[in-house]
C-alpha positions in Angstrom: 156.9 253.5 228.7 160.5 253.4 229.8 163.2 252.3 227.3 164.3 248.7 227.6 167.5 248.0 229.6 169.9 245.1 229.9 168.5 242.0 231.4 169.3 242.3 235.1 170.0 239.4 237.5 170.6 237.0 234.7 174.2 235.8 234.9 175.6 233.6 237.7 179.2 233.0 238.6 179.6 230.2 236.1 178.0 232.2 233.3 180.4 235.1 233.8 183.4 232.7 234.1 182.4 231.1 230.8 182.5 234.5 229.1 185.9 235.5 230.3 187.6 232.0 230.0 186.2 231.6 226.5 187.6 235.0 225.5 191.1 233.6 226.3 190.4 230.6 223.9 192.3 228.0 225.9 192.6 225.4 223.1 193.8 227.9 220.5 196.3 229.4 223.0 197.7 225.9 223.8 197.9 224.4 220.4 198.9 227.7 218.7 201.1 229.5 221.2 202.4 227.0 223.8 204.9 225.4 221.3 206.4 228.8 220.8 206.8 229.2 224.6 208.5 225.8 224.7 210.9 226.9 222.0 211.7 230.1 223.9 211.9 228.8 227.5 212.5 225.1 227.2 210.8 222.7 229.6 210.4 225.4 232.3 207.6 227.0 230.2 204.8 225.7 232.5 206.1 227.9 235.3 205.7 231.0 233.2 201.9 230.4 233.0 201.8 229.9 236.8 203.7 233.1 237.4 201.4 235.1 235.1 198.4 233.6 236.9 199.8 234.6 240.3 200.5 238.1 239.1 196.9 238.5 237.8 195.5 237.0 241.0 197.2 239.7 243.0 195.8 242.3 240.6 192.3 240.7 241.1 192.5 241.4 244.8 192.2 245.1 244.6 190.2 245.0 241.3 187.4 242.9 242.8 187.4 244.9 246.0 186.9 248.1 244.1 184.2 246.4 242.0 182.0 246.3 245.1 182.1 250.1 245.3 181.9 251.1 241.6 178.7 250.0 240.0 179.1 251.7 236.6 179.0 249.6 233.5 182.2 251.1 232.3 184.6 248.7 234.0 188.2 249.8 233.3 187.5 253.4 232.5 185.1 253.7 235.4 187.7 252.4 237.8 190.4 254.6 236.4 188.1 257.7 236.5 187.1 257.1 240.1 190.7 256.7 241.2 192.6 259.0 238.9 190.2 261.6 237.5 188.1 262.1 234.4 190.8 263.0 231.9 192.6 259.7 232.5 189.3 257.9 232.7 188.1 259.2 229.3 191.5 258.4 227.8 191.2 254.9 229.3 187.8 254.6 227.6 189.2 255.1 224.2 192.1 252.8 225.0 189.6 250.1 226.1 187.8 250.4 222.7 191.1 249.9 220.9 192.1 247.0 223.2 188.9 245.0 223.0 188.3 245.7 219.3 191.9 244.8 218.5 191.7 241.6 220.4 188.5 240.6 218.6 188.8 241.9 215.0 192.2 240.4 214.4 190.8 237.0 215.4 188.5 236.9 212.3 191.7 236.3 210.4 192.5 233.4 212.6 189.0 232.1 212.1 189.5 232.2 208.3 192.9 230.5 208.4 192.1 227.9 211.1 188.9 226.9 209.3 190.7 226.7 205.9 193.5 224.6 207.6 190.9 222.3 209.1 189.1 221.8 205.8 192.5 221.0 204.1 193.6 218.6 206.9 190.3 216.7 207.2 188.9 216.7 203.7 191.7 217.9 201.4 189.8 220.9 200.1 190.9 224.5 199.7 188.6 227.2 201.0 189.5 230.9 200.8 189.7 232.6 204.1 187.8 235.8 203.4 184.3 234.2 203.0 184.8 232.2 206.2 185.7 235.4 208.1 182.7 237.3 206.7 180.4 234.4 207.6 182.0 234.4 211.1 181.1 238.1 211.4 177.4 237.3 210.7 177.4 234.4 213.1 178.9 236.5 215.9 176.5 239.3 215.2 173.6 236.9 215.7 175.1 235.6 218.9 175.5 239.1 220.3 172.0 240.1 219.1 170.4 237.3 221.1 170.1 237.5 224.9 173.0 237.3 227.2 171.9 234.1 228.7 171.8 232.5 225.2 175.4 233.6 224.8 176.3 232.1 228.2 174.8 228.8 227.2 176.6 228.7 223.9 179.9 229.6 225.4 179.4 227.0 228.2 179.0 224.2 225.7 182.0 225.3 223.5 184.3 225.9 226.5 183.5 222.4 227.9 184.3 220.9 224.5 187.6 222.7 224.0 188.9 222.1 227.5 187.6 218.5 227.3 189.8 217.6 224.3 192.9 219.0 226.1 192.0 217.0 229.2 191.6 213.9 227.0 195.1 214.5 225.6 196.5 215.0 229.2 194.7 211.8 230.4 196.1 209.8 227.5 199.7 211.0 228.2 199.6 210.4 231.9 197.9 207.0 231.7 200.6 205.9 229.2 203.4 207.2 231.4 204.6 209.7 228.8 207.6 209.2 226.5 210.2 208.6 229.3 208.1 208.4 232.5 206.5 211.2 234.4 209.0 214.0 235.3 208.8 217.1 237.4 212.0 218.6 235.9 209.9 221.5 234.4 209.6 223.0 237.9 213.3 222.7 238.8 214.9 226.1 239.3 217.6 225.3 236.8 215.0 224.9 234.1 213.0 228.0 235.1 215.8 230.5 235.6 216.9 230.6 232.0 217.3 233.6 229.6 214.2 232.6 227.5 211.8 232.7 230.5 211.2 236.5 230.0 209.8 235.7 226.6 207.7 232.9 228.0 206.3 235.3 230.5 205.3 237.6 227.7 203.5 234.8 226.0 201.9 233.7 229.2 200.5 237.2 230.1 199.0 237.4 226.6 197.2 234.1 227.2 195.1 235.7 230.0 193.9 238.7 228.0 190.2 239.4 228.7 189.9 237.8 232.1 189.2 241.2 233.7 186.0 241.7 231.7 184.0 240.0 234.5 183.1 243.5 235.8 181.6 244.5 232.5 178.7 242.1 233.2 177.9 243.6 236.7 174.7 245.1 235.5 173.5 241.7 234.3 174.8 239.6 237.2 172.9 238.0 240.0 174.2 239.4 243.3 177.2 241.1 241.6 179.1 241.8 244.8 179.6 238.1 245.1 179.4 236.7 241.5 181.8 239.2 239.9 184.7 238.5 242.3 184.1 234.8 242.3 184.1 234.6 238.5 187.3 236.7 238.4 189.2 234.4 240.7 187.8 231.3 239.1 188.9 232.6 235.7 192.4 233.5 236.8 192.9 230.3 238.8 191.5 228.0 236.1 193.6 229.6 233.3 196.8 229.6 235.3 196.6 226.1 236.5 195.1 224.7 233.3 197.6 226.2 231.0 200.5 225.1 233.2 199.2 221.6 233.5 198.5 221.1 229.8 201.9 222.4 228.7 203.6 220.1 231.3 201.7 217.1 230.0 202.7 217.9 226.4 206.3 217.9 227.7 205.7 214.5 229.1 204.3 213.3 225.8 207.6 213.9 224.0 210.0 213.7 226.9 212.1 216.4 228.6 215.0 215.9 226.2 213.0 215.7 223.0 210.1 218.2 223.3 212.0 221.3 222.3 213.3 219.6 219.1 209.8 218.4 218.4 208.4 221.9 218.8 211.1 223.3 216.5 210.4 220.7 213.8 206.6 221.2 213.7 205.3 223.8 216.2 201.8 223.9 214.6 201.5 220.2 214.7 202.9 219.5 218.2 199.6 219.0 220.0 198.1 217.1 217.0 201.0 214.7 217.0 200.7 214.2 220.7 197.0 213.5 220.7 197.3 211.2 217.7 199.9 209.1 219.4 198.3 208.9 222.8 194.6 209.0 222.0 194.1 208.3 218.3 193.8 210.0 214.9 190.1 210.6 215.5 190.9 212.8 218.5 193.3 214.9 216.3 190.5 215.3 213.8 188.2 216.4 216.6 190.8 218.9 217.9 191.0 220.5 214.4 187.3 221.1 214.6 187.3 222.3 218.2 190.0 224.9 217.4 187.5 226.5 215.1 184.8 226.5 217.7 187.3 227.8 220.3 188.0 230.8 218.0 184.3 231.3 217.6 183.8 231.3 221.4 186.6 233.8 221.9 185.0 236.1 219.2 181.6 235.9 220.8 182.9 236.6 224.3 184.9 239.7 223.2 182.0 240.9 221.0 179.7 240.9 224.0 182.3 242.8 226.1 182.7 245.4 223.4 179.0 245.9 223.0 178.6 246.7 226.7 181.5 249.1 226.6 179.8 250.8 223.6 176.5 250.9 225.5 178.2 252.4 228.6 180.0 255.1 226.6 176.7 255.9 224.7 175.0 256.4 228.1 177.8 258.6 229.2 177.2 260.8 226.1 180.7 260.2 224.7 179.4 258.0 221.8 176.2 258.6 219.8 173.0 257.9 221.7 171.9 255.4 219.1 174.5 253.0 220.3 172.7 252.9 223.6 169.6 251.2 222.3 168.7 247.9 223.9 166.6 245.3 222.1 163.1 245.2 223.7 162.9 241.4 223.5 166.5 240.1 223.8 167.7 243.0 226.0 171.0 243.1 224.1 172.8 246.3 223.0 172.1 245.4 219.4 172.9 248.7 217.8 176.4 248.8 219.4 176.8 245.2 218.3 175.9 246.0 214.7 178.3 248.9 214.7 181.1 246.7 216.0 180.4 244.1 213.3 180.5 246.8 210.6 183.8 248.0 211.9 185.1 244.4 211.9 184.0 243.9 208.3 185.6 247.1 207.1 189.0 246.1 208.7 188.8 242.4 207.5 187.9 243.4 203.9 190.6 246.1 204.0 193.3 243.6 204.9 192.0 241.2 202.3 192.0 243.9 199.6 195.6 244.7 200.5 196.5 241.0 200.0 197.4 240.5 203.6 197.9 237.1 205.2 194.9 236.4 207.6 197.2 235.0 210.3 200.6 236.7 210.0 199.1 240.2 209.4 195.4 240.5 210.1 195.5 238.5 213.3 199.0 239.4 214.7 199.1 243.0 213.6 195.6 243.9 214.9 195.9 241.8 218.1 199.2 243.2 219.2 198.2 246.8 220.0 194.9 245.4 221.5 196.8 243.2 223.9 199.2 245.9 225.0 196.4 248.3 225.4 194.5 246.0 227.7 197.7 245.4 229.8 198.2 249.1 230.1 194.6 249.4 231.3 195.2 246.7 233.9 198.2 248.7 235.2 196.2 251.9 235.4 193.4 250.1 237.2 195.8 248.7 239.7 197.2 252.2 240.4 193.7 253.6 240.6 192.7 251.3 243.5 194.7 252.8 246.3 194.0 256.3 245.0 190.3 255.6 245.1 190.2 254.1 248.6 192.2 256.8 250.2 189.4 259.3 249.5 186.7 257.9 251.9 186.1 255.6 254.8 185.4 252.2 253.4 186.0 249.5 255.9 188.2 247.4 253.6 191.6 246.1 254.7 194.9 247.7 253.7 196.1 244.5 252.0 193.2 244.6 249.6 193.2 248.3 249.0 196.9 249.3 249.2 199.4 246.4 249.3 198.0 244.1 246.7 197.3 246.8 244.1 200.8 248.3 244.5 202.4 244.9 244.1 200.2 244.2 241.1 201.2 247.5 239.6 204.9 246.7 239.8 204.4 243.2 238.4 202.1 244.5 235.6 204.6 247.2 234.7 207.3 244.5 234.5 205.0 242.4 232.3 204.4 245.3 229.9 208.1 245.9 229.5 208.6 242.1 228.8 205.8 242.2 226.2 207.0 245.3 224.4 210.6 244.1 224.4 209.4 240.9 222.8 206.7 242.4 220.6 208.1 240.7 217.6 207.0 237.3 219.0 203.4 238.5 218.8 203.4 240.6 215.6 205.9 238.6 213.5 206.6 242.0 211.8 209.5 244.2 211.0 211.0 246.7 213.4 209.2 249.6 211.7 205.8 247.9 211.8 206.4 247.0 215.5 207.1 250.6 216.3 203.8 251.6 214.7 201.8 248.9 216.5 203.2 249.7 219.9 202.9 253.5 219.3 199.2 253.1 218.7 198.6 252.6 222.4 200.1 255.9 223.7 198.7 257.7 220.6 195.1 256.6 221.3 195.6 257.5 225.0 196.8 260.9 224.1 193.8 261.4 221.8 191.6 260.4 224.7 193.2 263.1 226.9 192.6 265.7 224.2 189.0 264.5 223.9 188.6 264.8 227.7 189.7 268.5 227.8 187.5 269.2 224.8 184.5 267.7 226.5 185.3 269.7 229.6 185.3 272.9 227.6 182.5 272.3 225.1 180.2 269.8 226.8 180.7 270.3 230.5 177.5 268.5 231.5 178.8 265.3 229.7 182.2 265.7 231.3 180.7 266.2 234.8 178.7 263.1 234.8 181.3 260.8 233.2 181.6 257.5 235.1 179.2 258.7 237.8 177.5 256.1 239.9 174.0 254.9 238.7 171.0 255.6 240.9 170.6 252.8 243.6 167.4 251.6 241.9 169.3 250.8 238.7 171.6 248.4 240.5 171.7 245.0 238.8 169.4 242.4 240.4 171.3 242.5 243.7 168.9 242.1 246.5 171.5 242.2 249.2 172.3 245.4 251.1 174.6 247.7 249.3 178.2 248.0 250.4 179.8 251.3 251.4 179.1 254.1 249.0 182.0 255.6 247.2 182.3 259.4 247.0 180.8 261.1 244.0 183.1 262.7 241.5 182.3 266.1 242.9 185.2 265.5 245.2 188.5 267.1 243.9 189.7 265.5 240.7 193.1 264.0 241.5 194.5 265.0 238.1 193.8 268.6 238.6 194.5 269.2 242.3 
């Protein structure tokens, strides 16, 4: 009897979109980060989210085109390997594990602090954050243990709820006419071209983190050559337009002249004040609760993505074979999921034992290298696209395979510079801590390069098959004719030629 595999042909476009949009945690990003963007960039902040969305849409052009030719479950590292060679691909694999784990594990601190804040605000009771975070770890373990379609249904419900409360706020503001009437001053060049816009762009790019994980679900997607690109574009378009619209409506709620002062006075309460005034106190109470469920949705989405990276690397022979076990009933990578939960528990308990603050340290310090790591992977993937397509006849247009990826690489490199220059906004830490957090990214990448050359020398069979294409019969539930086949990695490795 053959070993169980992931459930193929399960996820549609909407399911994959739910995973990646939920990972971004729209309600948490808006209520928790948008006030900071307003403080930094003033009323032009909505444009920052649009510009970030446009940049990532350009990136998605080459990224999704390449996804039709690379069927590996390794997503980023597979793309980078196919375009830039195995050493950089193996380094990218380690960086992906840092990025996705960093983006998830730190959020357990936010879960603890947000739930404690909600209990205090609604019922006046004090709850320690650590038991909440540990309970969250168990809940997320169960969600990842169950089948992928179960996770998609849960995330669908939670995403509709969190976006619904923000649309309710927007509707209340617009129907009432805002504080001073509806204004489009946010989009005037004079309010966009301000010194603080660079910091707003840094915040905006961070708000999209995880959208690229659509390709991780290729093996479980129905007709992946269509559903994966569609889900990617839907996620980018929704997040860019939705973020910009919601921030603009909050500006209308307080007025162009008053919103920055309101954000400075009470940044954490800005959205709650707006929804209380325009909708009612009951809606503010509901928003408190939905922020907690938004955090849970983000955790579950990232957890599923990490599990599949762990599964892929186990199948590659880089991680222990046990992590490649798939549950016979739920068809989930349950061992990889359990290992990820154990890692999360160790880090959460370690921060708690050190007396760290769950938000200012566990969340911000762990998230920061994760966010930068994923942005670096996006940049490398953009560079990999034209390098990949130049190696064989493919029938794809130059705009998708050369122009868009190069433009995206330039824009993403600029975004990385903006984020690292403004890293204190994300970490809230001292200069020394920030240097350590940023340095983790190149350090992990360097370790990956060392691992690659060690594998080449000591385990050449593992190195040779790294990121190789799966056999055609293992393609995910796609009943359509396959697209052009990419060259095997027996072609010259571009990093060694």
